[in-house]
N, C-alpha and C positions, 0 to 999 in steps of 0.2 A: 579646853574649849567648852562652851555651852551651846546648846541648841535653842533656837527660838522659833515659834510657829505662829506668827501673827495672822489673824483672820480678818480680812477686809471685806466690807459689804459692797463689792463690785465684782460681777462675774460675766458681764456681757460686752463691755467695751474693751477690746484688746489694747487700745492705745492707753487707756487709763491704767489697766493692769500692768502694762509694760513700764509706764512711768513710775508707778508705785514700786514695782520690783526693782527698778534701777536705783531708786532711793534706798530701799532696804539693803542693796548691795554696796552702799557707800563705803563702808569699812569692813563689814562682815562678808562671808562667802555665801552667796545665794545658791542653795542646793536644788530647790524644786519650787515650781509654781503649779497649783492645781486650781483651775477655774471651772465653775459650774453655772450655766445660764439660768437654770431653773431655781437653784438655791440663791442665785445672784450673789455669789460669794467667791472669794479667792483665798486659798490657803498657801502661804509662803513658808518655806522652810529655810532657815539660815543658821550658820554656825560661826563662832568667833570667840575671841577672848572677851573678858568682862567688859572692857572699855569699848571694844569694837561693836559688840552686840548692842550696848546701850545707845551709842551714837547712831548706828544704822537704824535701830528701831525708831528713834526719835525722828530721823529724816523720813522714814517710810510713813510714819503716822502723820507727819506734817503734810506729806504729799496726798495721803488719803483724805485728810480733812479738807484740803483745798479742792479736791476733785469730786468727792462723793457727797451728795445731798440726800439725807435720809427722807426728806419730805417728798422726794420723787422715787423712793426705793420701793419696789415690789418684788419680794422673793419669798420662797417657801421656807427658808431656814430662819429660825428665830434669831433676832439680833437687837441690840440696844445701842450700837455705836457704828459710826463709819469705819473706825478701827475697833472692831467689836471685842475681840479677846486676844490677849497677848501672853502666852505662857512661856516661861523660861524652864528649860529642861536640862538636867545634868546628863552628860554623856556617860558618866560612870556614877554609880550610886553614892559613893562617898563625897561627891561634889554637891549634894543637895544644899548644904549650908551656903555654898557659894551662889547657887542659883537663887536662893531666898534673899541673900544680901543684895545681889545684883538686881533682882526684881524690885526690891524696895527702893533702891536708888533710882531705877528707871521710872517707877510709879511717881516718885516725888518730882522728878524732872518733867514728866508729862503734865502734872498738875501745875507746876511753877512756870515752865517755859512755853507749853502749848496751851495752857489755860483750859484744860479739859478735866471734867470730874473723873476720878479714878476710884474703882472699887476693887479691893483685894479679894482673891479667891485661892483655893488650893492650899498649899503649905503656908501661905501668908495669912490664911483666915481659918485655921482649924479644919481644913478639908472642905470648906464650903464650895459648892459647884456653880459654874456660870448659870445653870438653869434657874437657880434661886433668884437671880437678878433679871433674867429674861422673861420670867413668868408674867404674862399679860402684855409684854412688849414695852416699848419706850414710854408710852403714855402712862402705863401702870408704874413703871420705875419712877417717873417724875412725881406721880401722886404719892408714892411711898416716901420719897424724899421730902416732899412738901408737908406731909403729915407728921414727919419726925420719926417714922419707922426705920428709915435708913439714912445714913449720913456718909457722903463720899469720904474715903480714906485719905485722898489727896485732891487738890484742886478746888475749884469753886463748887458751891452747893447747887447753883443753878445749872440745870441740864438743858442745853439747847436742842431744838428740834432738828437742826441741820446736821449736827455732828454727834449728838448723843453723848454717851459715856464710854470709857475704856475699862475693860475688865482685865486686870493684871494679876498673874499668879505664878507660882512655881509648882511644878508637878513632875511625876515620873513619866516615862514614855506612855503615850496614848496612841492607839491605832484606830483610825476612822475608816469605816468600811460600809459601803452601801450595797444592798441587794435589790435589784429591779425585778418586779414580778410581771408575768405575762397576763395582766388583768387591768381593768380600769376601776376596780372596786377598792377604794381606799380603806374600806372597813376591814378587808382581809389583811392589808398591811398593818393596820393598827392592832388587829388581833395577834398577829405574829410578833409585833413589837412588844405587846403586853406579855406574851408568853416567854419572851427572851430576856427582858430587862430585869435587873436585880430588884428594882423598887416594887415590882408587882409579883415577886416570887420566882423569877426566872434565874438566869445564870449570874453568879457573883461577878461583880466588876464590869457589868455590861449596862450601857444606857442605849435605849432604842426608841424611835418614834416612827410612825407611818405617815407618809407624805404623798400628795399627788404631784406628778411632774407635768406641768402645763405644756411643755414643749412637745412631749411624746404622747400625752394622754394616759400614760401608764403610771403605776404607783411604785413606791420605793420604801424599803425598810432601811432607815438611816441609823447606823450604830456607831457608838464609841465604846471601844474596849479599853477601860481605864486601868485594868489589872490583867496583863497578858499572862501572868503566872497562874492566877486562879482561873482565868478563862482564856485558854490558848485560842488564837484567832481561828485556826482550822476547826476547832470544836464549835465555836460560835457560828461559823459559816455553815457547818453541817447541821446545826440545830435549826438555822433559818430555813435550809432546804427541807428538813424533816417537817417543820411546822407548815411550810407551804404545801408539801405533798399531802399532809393530812386534810388540808382544805381544798384539795383538788386543783391546785395552782402550780404552774411551772415557774422556776426561777430563770429569768431571761438572761441576766448578766450580773456579774459582781464587779465592784469598783473600789479600788483602794484610793483613799484621799491622802496624798503626801507620801511619806516614806515609812518603812518599818525597820526595826532593829533586826540584825541577823539572827538573833535567838528565836524570833517568831517563825522565820522560814525553816530553821533547823528543827524546831519542834514539829512542824508540819511534815518535813521530810522523814523524821524519825517515826512518825505515825503512819507513813506511807500515803499521805494525802497531799493533793494540790489545792492551792487557793487561787481561784480565778482572778487574774489581774495582778498577781504578785509573782515576781521572778527576781533574778539577781540584779536587774537594773533598778529595782525599787528598794534595795537594801541600803539603809542609811550609811553604814560603814563603807560600802562600795562606792557610793556617790561622793561621800566626803573625801575618801582617798583619791579618787579620780580628779576631783576639783582642785584639791590641794597640790596635785602633781602638775597641773596646767601651768 
């Protein structure tokens, strides 16, 4: 089996999220749905064999494109598509070639059958990350394509304002985790993100940005741990707490987005640490085993 983690630019309308989730579950097994109103985004986690994953992803993206209009979308999370990013993830490391081949097949069908521009990332594009396409938002992506700087890997060259583009990749496990701070000063969150993320000299394998949460008025450090071996999640969370303390700010809450491999929890237990928002019910293997037994 392969895992897929499509991110859809809708996190406020439960009916839309439910419809898109039902479509993603057409052939694959839907394991988890995480919606966030401030980010205006939902992260779906599904698993299945190669064919089931492709067919379910196509159905889910078709539903998202029919129901989500980026021209009316306002959320704090960067995005360039109604179905913004779709990674394929091997459940065992040796299956990366399968994930790559399946992602390429899927990307080609998105372009041909759904008529959407597709850009490769991750293992399909020499490690290129989604942030390289999201920089400046959809308008900037359209400008870069119009200027010839970028060309879609599949589908039409024209990027519509309603549905945008789809970023398709293959990658290893990624853990998305948010830390909410007890302050309304987004500058503090951005300082912490800068201290933590690899690109500015922080922890290896960590991406981070500071965001304002309009719903609560508080701020958040939103993190992606793209290499849980070089940067164990419990160490990343501890670093976030330490950086907040240095600035005289408390961490109000921690939030896991999606599921985590069992190895992440074992590493934390071996270190004698808890990760807020992470317990046995959020372990990928446990959820998959339970769902397949139903």
